[in-house]
C-alpha positions in Angstrom: 0.0 0.0 0.1 1.1 3.5 -0.5 0.6 4.8 3.0 -2.4 6.9 2.0 -4.6 5.1 4.3 -2.6 5.9 7.5 -4.3 9.3 7.8 -7.7 7.9 8.6 -9.0 5.5 11.3 -9.6 1.8 10.7 -13.0 1.0 9.2 -15.9 0.0 11.5 -17.0 -3.4 9.9 -20.4 -4.9 10.5 -22.0 -8.1 9.2 -23.2 -8.1 5.6 -26.7 -6.9 4.7 -26.5 -8.0 0.9 -24.6 -11.3 1.0 -24.3 -14.2 3.3 -21.1 -14.1 5.5 -18.1 -16.3 4.5 -15.1 -17.7 6.0 -12.0 -19.8 5.2 -13.0 -23.3 3.9 -10.2 -25.0 5.6 -11.3 -23.6 9.1 -14.9 -25.0 8.6 -16.6 -28.2 9.4 -17.0 -28.6 5.5 -13.5 -29.2 4.9 -13.9 -33.2 5.1 -16.6 -32.9 2.4 -14.5 -30.6 0.2 -13.1 -31.9 -3.0 -10.5 -30.7 -5.5 -13.3 -31.1 -8.2 -15.1 -28.3 -6.3 -12.1 -26.2 -6.3 -11.8 -26.7 -10.1 -15.4 -25.5 -10.3 -14.5 -22.4 -8.2 -11.6 -21.6 -10.4 -14.0 -21.7 -13.6 -16.5 -19.7 -11.8 -13.9 -17.3 -10.8 -12.7 -16.7 -14.3 -9.3 -18.4 -13.6 -9.4 -21.5 -15.6 -11.4 -24.3 -17.0 -10.2 -27.8 -16.6 -13.4 -29.7 -17.9 -14.1 -28.5 -21.3 -11.2 -30.1 -23.1 -11.3 -33.9 -22.5 -7.8 -34.7 -21.6 -6.4 -34.9 -18.2 -5.0 -31.6 -17.0 -5.8 -29.9 -20.4 -6.9 -26.4 -19.2 -8.2 -23.3 -20.7 -6.7 -20.2 -19.1 -9.6 -17.7 -18.6 -8.9 -13.8 -18.6 -8.4 -13.4 -14.8 -6.2 -16.5 -14.6 -4.2 -15.1 -17.7 -3.7 -11.9 -15.9 -2.4 -13.6 -12.8 0.0 -15.7 -14.7 1.2 -12.6 -16.6 1.6 -10.8 -13.3 3.6 -13.8 -11.9 5.8 -14.0 -15.0 6.6 -10.3 -14.7 7.5 -10.8 -11.0 9.8 -13.7 -11.9 11.4 -11.8 -14.8 12.3 -8.8 -12.5 14.0 -11.3 -10.1 15.7 -13.2 -12.7 17.0 -10.0 -14.4 18.2 -8.6 -11.2 20.1 -11.8 -10.5 21.7 -11.8 -13.9 19.6 -14.3 -15.8 18.9 -13.8 -19.4 15.5 -15.0 -20.9 15.7 -17.7 -23.6 12.9 -19.6 -25.5 13.2 -23.2 -26.5 11.2 -25.4 -28.7 8.6 -27.8 -27.3 9.2 -30.4 -29.9 12.6 -32.1 -30.2 13.8 -35.1 -32.1 13.4 -38.4 -30.1 17.1 -39.1 -30.1 17.8 -35.9 -28.2 16.5 -37.7 -25.0 18.9 -40.6 -25.6 21.6 -38.7 -23.4 18.9 -38.2 -20.7 18.4 -41.9 -20.6 22.1 -42.2 -19.2 21.0 -40.1 -16.3 17.5 -41.3 -15.5 14.7 -43.2 -17.4 12.6 -41.1 -19.6 11.5 -43.2 -22.5 8.0 -44.0 -21.0 7.6 -40.3 -20.0 7.6 -39.1 -23.6 4.6 -37.9 -25.6 5.3 -38.8 -29.1 4.1 -36.9 -32.1 2.6 -39.1 -34.8 2.4 -38.1 -38.5 0.3 -40.2 -40.7 2.8 -39.5 -43.6 5.4 -41.3 -41.7 3.4 -44.2 -40.3 5.2 -47.4 -39.6 8.5 -45.3 -39.0 9.9 -44.0 -35.8 8.2 -40.8 -34.6 9.8 -37.7 -35.9 9.6 -35.8 -32.7 8.5 -35.9 -29.1 7.1 -33.3 -26.8 9.5 -32.1 -24.0 8.8 -33.6 -20.6 11.5 -31.4 -19.0 13.9 -28.7 -20.1 17.2 -30.6 -19.9 17.4 -32.2 -23.4 16.8 -29.0 -25.6 18.9 -26.6 -23.3 21.8 -29.0 -22.9 21.8 -30.0 -26.6 22.1 -26.2 -27.2 24.9 -25.8 -24.8 27.0 -28.5 -26.0 26.9 -26.6 -29.4 28.0 -23.1 -28.1 30.1 -23.9 -25.1 33.8 -24.5 -26.1 36.0 -22.3 -23.8 35.9 -21.0 -20.2 35.3 -17.7 -21.7 31.9 -18.9 -22.9 30.7 -19.3 -19.4 28.9 -18.6 -17.0 25.6 -19.1 -18.8 22.6 -18.0 -16.7 19.3 -18.4 -18.4 15.5 -18.8 -17.5 12.6 -19.5 -19.6 8.8 -20.0 -19.6 8.7 -23.7 -20.2 5.9 -26.1 -21.0 6.1 -29.7 -20.1 4.3 -32.5 -21.6 4.1 -35.7 -19.7 1.8 -38.9 -20.0 -1.2 -38.8 -17.6 -3.5 -41.7 -16.8 -6.9 -41.4 -18.4 -8.6 -41.7 -15.1 -7.0 -38.7 -13.7 -9.7 -36.7 -11.9 -10.5 -33.3 -13.1 -9.8 -31.7 -9.7 -6.5 -33.3 -9.1 -5.5 -32.5 -12.8 -5.6 -28.8 -11.9 -2.2 -29.5 -10.2 -1.0 -32.5 -12.2 -1.5 -31.7 -16.0 -0.5 -33.6 -19.2 0.6 -30.3 -20.4 2.1 -28.0 -17.6 2.2 -24.4 -18.4 3.4 -21.6 -16.3 6.7 -23.3 -15.4 9.6 -20.7 -14.8 12.6 -22.7 -15.4 16.1 -21.6 -14.4 19.4 -23.1 -15.8 22.9 -22.2 -15.1 26.3 -23.6 -16.4 29.7 -22.9 -14.8 33.3 -24.0 -15.4 33.9 -24.8 -11.7 32.0 -26.6 -9.0 32.2 -23.9 -6.5 30.5 -21.4 -8.9 27.6 -23.8 -9.5 27.3 -24.5 -5.8 27.1 -20.7 -5.1 24.5 -20.4 -7.8 22.5 -23.1 -6.2 22.3 -21.3 -3.0 21.6 -18.0 -4.8 18.7 -19.6 -6.5 17.3 -20.9 -3.3 17.2 -17.4 -2.1 15.6 -16.0 -5.1 13.0 -18.9 -5.0 12.3 -18.2 -1.1 11.7 -14.5 -1.8 9.3 -15.1 -4.7 7.3 -17.6 -2.8 7.3 -15.5 0.3 6.1 -12.4 -1.7 3.0 -14.6 -2.8 2.4 -15.4 1.0 2.6 -19.1 0.4 3.1 -21.3 3.5 5.9 -23.4 1.9 8.0 -25.9 3.9 11.5 -25.9 2.6 13.6 -29.0 2.9 16.6 -30.8 1.6 15.3 -33.8 -0.3 16.5 -37.3 0.6 19.6 -38.3 -1.1 18.0 -41.7 -1.9 15.8 -42.4 -4.9 15.4 -40.3 -8.1 16.8 -37.3 -6.4 20.2 -39.0 -6.3 20.0 -39.9 -10.0 19.5 -36.3 -11.2 21.4 -34.2 -8.6 24.0 -34.1 -5.9 21.5 -32.2 -3.7 18.0 -31.1 -4.1 15.7 -28.6 -2.2 11.9 -28.2 -2.5 9.2 -26.0 -1.4 6.0 -27.8 -0.4 2.6 -26.2 0.5 0.3 -28.3 2.7 -3.2 -28.5 1.2 -6.6 -28.8 3.0 -7.1 -32.3 1.5 -4.3 -33.9 3.3 -1.3 -33.8 0.9 1.5 -31.5 0.0 2.1 -29.8 -3.3 5.7 -29.0 -4.6 5.6 -25.4 -5.9 9.4 -25.0 -6.3 12.5 -27.1 -6.6 16.2 -26.7 -7.0 18.9 -29.1 -8.1 22.7 -29.1 -7.8 23.2 -31.2 -10.8 27.0 -31.6 -10.8 28.3 -33.0 -13.9 25.6 -35.5 -14.7 24.1 -33.9 -17.6 27.1 -32.0 -19.0 28.8 -35.6 -19.2 25.8 -37.0 -20.9 25.2 -34.3 -23.3 29.1 -33.4 -23.7 28.9 -29.9 -22.5 32.6 -29.3 -22.0 35.3 -26.8 -22.1 38.8 -27.3 -23.2 41.7 -26.3 -21.1 45.5 -27.5 -21.3 44.5 -29.8 -24.1 41.8 -31.7 -21.8 38.0 -31.5 -22.1 36.4 -30.7 -18.8 32.7 -31.3 -18.2 30.8 -28.3 -16.9 28.9 -27.8 -13.7 25.1 -27.1 -13.4 22.6 -25.8 -11.1 18.9 -25.6 -12.1 15.4 -24.9 -10.6 11.8 -24.3 -11.3 9.1 -22.1 -9.9 5.5 -23.1 -11.2 2.0 -21.7 -11.2 1.1 -24.2 -8.7 2.1 -21.5 -6.3 -0.6 -19.4 -7.4 -3.2 -22.2 -7.5 -2.2 -23.4 -4.0 -2.9 -19.9 -2.6 -6.2 -19.7 -4.4 -7.2 -23.0 -2.7 -5.9 -21.9 0.7 -7.9 -18.7 0.4 -11.1 -20.4 -0.8 -14.3 -19.5 1.2 -17.1 -21.6 2.6 -19.4 -20.5 -0.3 -16.9 -21.7 -2.9 -15.8 -18.3 -3.9 -12.2 -17.1 -4.3 -10.4 -14.4 -2.2 -7.4 -13.2 -4.0 -4.6 -11.6 -1.9 -4.6 -7.9 -2.7 -0.8 -7.7 -3.6 -1.2 -10.1 -6.6 -4.9 -9.6 -7.5 -5.2 -8.4 -11.2 -8.1 -6.1 -9.9 -7.8 -5.1 -6.3 -11.1 -3.1 -6.1 -14.4 -3.3 -8.0 -16.5 -0.3 -8.2 -20.3 -1.3 -8.4 -22.6 1.2 -9.9 -26.4 0.5 -10.1 -27.7 3.8 -11.5 -26.5 6.5 -13.9 -26.4 9.1 -11.3 -23.5 7.4 -9.4 -21.5 7.0 -12.6 -19.6 10.3 -12.1 -18.9 9.6 -8.4 -17.5 6.2 -9.5 -15.2 7.7 -12.0 -13.9 10.2 -9.6 -13.3 7.5 -6.9 -11.6 5.2 -9.6 -9.2 8.2 -10.5 -8.4 8.8 -7.0 -7.5 5.1 -6.4 -5.5 4.8 -9.6 -3.4 7.9 -8.7 -2.3 5.8 -5.8 -1.5 2.7 -7.8 -4.5 0.9 -6.8 -5.7 -1.6 -9.4 -9.3 -0.8 -9.9 -12.2 -1.8 -12.2 -15.7 0.0 -12.4 -18.9 -1.4 -13.7 -21.2 0.7 -16.1 -24.7 1.5 -14.5 -26.4 -1.2 -16.5 -23.9 -3.9 -15.5 -23.7 -3.3 -11.8 -25.5 -6.6 -10.8 -23.8 -8.7 -13.2 -20.3 -7.4 -12.4 -20.9 -7.6 -8.6 -21.6 -11.3 -9.0 -18.6 -11.8 -11.3 -16.2 -9.9 -8.9 -17.5 -11.7 -5.9 -16.8 -15.2 -7.6 -13.5 -14.0 -8.8 -12.3 -13.0 -5.2 -11.8 -9.4 -6.0 -10.4 -8.4 -2.6 -12.7 -5.3 -2.1 -16.0 -4.3 -3.7 -17.4 -0.9 -3.3 -21.2 0.1 -3.9 -21.0 3.8 -5.0 -23.9 6.2 -4.6 -24.1 9.7 -5.9 -24.8 12.9 -3.7 -28.3 13.7 -3.7 -27.5 17.5 -3.3 -24.3 19.7 -3.1 -24.4 19.4 0.4 -24.7 15.7 0.5 -21.6 13.6 1.3 -19.8 11.1 -1.0 -21.4 7.6 -0.1 -19.7 4.4 -0.5 -20.4 1.0 1.1 -17.2 -1.2 1.2 -17.2 -5.0 1.2 -14.3 -7.2 1.9 -13.9 -10.6 0.2 -12.7 -12.4 3.4 -15.9 -12.5 5.2 -18.3 -10.2 3.2 -18.3 -7.8 6.1 -19.2 -4.1 5.1 -18.1 -0.6 6.1 -20.5 2.3 5.3 -18.9 5.5 4.4 -20.0 9.0 4.0 -17.1 11.6 3.2 -16.7 14.8 1.6 -14.7 13.9 -1.4 -13.4 10.9 -3.5 -9.9 11.3 -2.0 -11.2 10.5 1.5 -13.2 7.6 0.1 -9.9 6.2 -1.6 -8.2 6.3 1.7 -10.9 4.1 3.3 -10.7 1.7 0.4 -7.0 1.4 0.7 -7.5 0.7 4.6 -9.9 -2.0 3.5 -7.3 -3.5 1.3 -5.0 -3.5 4.2 -7.7 -5.3 6.3 -8.0 -8.1 3.7 -4.2 -8.5 3.4 -4.0 -8.7 7.2 -6.8 -11.2 7.6 -5.4 -13.5 4.8 -2.0 -13.3 6.4 -3.3 -14.2 9.9 -5.4 -17.1 8.2 -2.2 -18.5 6.4 -0.4 -18.3 9.7 -3.0 -20.1 11.6 -3.6 -22.7 8.9 0.2 -23.7 8.7 0.2 -24.0 12.6 -2.6 -26.4 12.5 -1.4 -28.4 9.6 2.2 -29.1 10.7 2.2 -31.1 14.0 5.4 -31.8 15.8 6.0 -35.6 16.8 8.6 -37.5 18.6 7.6 -41.2 17.9 6.9 -43.4 14.9 3.4 -44.1 16.2 2.6 -40.4 16.6 4.1 -39.7 13.1 1.8 -42.3 11.5 -1.2 -40.9 13.2 -0.6 -37.4 12.2 0.1 -38.3 8.5 -3.1 -40.6 8.5 -5.1 -37.6 9.7 -4.0 -35.9 6.6 -1.5 -33.4 8.3 2.3 -33.0 8.0 4.5 -34.5 10.7 7.5 -32.6 11.8 9.7 -35.4 13.3 13.4 -35.8 14.3 14.7 -38.6 12.0 18.4 -39.4 11.5 18.0 -39.6 7.8 19.6 -42.6 5.9 18.2 -45.1 3.3 16.7 -47.3 5.9 14.8 -44.5 7.3 13.3 -43.7 3.8 12.4 -47.4 3.6 10.8 -47.5 7.0 8.5 -44.6 6.5 7.6 -46.0 2.9 6.3 -49.3 4.7 3.6 -47.2 6.6 2.0 -46.5 3.2 0.8 -43.2 4.9 3.1 -40.7 3.1 6.9 -40.2 2.6 9.7 -38.2 3.7 9.5 -34.8 1.9 12.9 -33.7 3.1 14.8 -32.6 6.2 16.1 -29.4 7.8 18.8 -28.9 10.3 17.6 -28.3 13.8 19.5 -26.1 16.4 19.5 -29.1 19.1 20.0 -32.6 19.3 17.0 -34.9 19.7 16.1 -38.6 19.6 15.5 -40.0 16.3 11.9 -41.3 16.2 13.0 -44.4 14.4 16.2 -45.5 15.8 16.7 -43.6 19.2 20.0 -42.1 18.0 20.7 -38.5 18.7 20.1 -36.2 15.5 19.8 -32.6 14.6 17.8 -33.5 11.5 14.0 -32.9 11.4 11.8 -34.4 8.7 8.6 -33.3 7.1 6.5 -36.5 6.6 3.3 -36.3 4.5 1.4 -37.5 1.6 2.3 -35.9 -1.7 -0.2 -34.8 -4.3 
């Protein structure tokens, strides 16, 4: 906010007269009955996306409000990437199938490729495949352009699209997060001559990702992934950011990989020094639009309407006008708000009711019902409604500037309510445990267990036998505690949860 609202007292809110009140769905008794399919319906009603019309798992139509959200997210990432010295590239979605032969040297990918069929070449090998990740095309390019130390470092990012086979029975709600065609992937790749440089970049990327995720208010749990399983195959070290969801699973919204020389050796990305070819060192990571979708899910209200946090809402304020006499007053208020960098949209007199409903479903943080002064002596009248609970604040002031101050105070109120909700939500979803039995009970209840575990391969296997979730990763604690599995002393604390 601009600070304009500091000059007026906080609004006096009261229960709604027009709408039924609403609250956070994850705090209500309806949580158990809530499904991701209902969330998908809310996203469609809120003009964010449509995941049902195109009959493929995860095939989504981005609607206007959702497109604006993604564009704002992309702009935020672009600013952060530019400040960190990353150049923006674009790579093709199609590549020859043999490009992925080198990836097979690192991890199995053959059964994860969507192949492009061309009837003119039926009976022959597919001419191309759709990219499931970014490594193949990026590293094929680097192998061509990198020859000497002077060609490095390379710091690049791109807006990627990933294509991966998806079971036909994937439910429409779940496919909002797990799509056959994943868009909105902000992929970062960095290439260095020396290991220490790549390691430093890995940590710098972690800081960048943490800041972006924090800017969006996501309650992400950051942890170092276990060194066993597919993470060992693709990286020396991996860090992920996971958001706990109301349905009892966590969702990865960010990931980072210190890849070492695995892919540079496979793709022959090398530099020549003293007559010897040296493989380069890589660090990579990705932020995804899952970050936005997870926040929309966590702010969903009990009436299945959205409530978009003001700082990344495409429209922060909607001005509702029911009669022509109030149109001029609405324009004046819109002008006053725009002058203070508030993103405002106003209805025409004939569209007041339609737009009011649309903005309520879309989770516009604040709606204002504007009335015209009845005489030169009459005061400027506005009823302010906040999306968090539908509570109202009636305002009668002398001019639009004063009304704008009250609207900004209302936006601050929405922001504070949402921040408090997220803090309370995370405190309820993450439960500290000390024994294996407690941990199983917590995960079975659909929560995240925070438990001391001396991490090794046997610990991963033990948790897997519970069939209640998995070890997401570990963080270093500031004190020694007893491992819940072995009784050994450890400073490691693990997050254990089901994963979406």
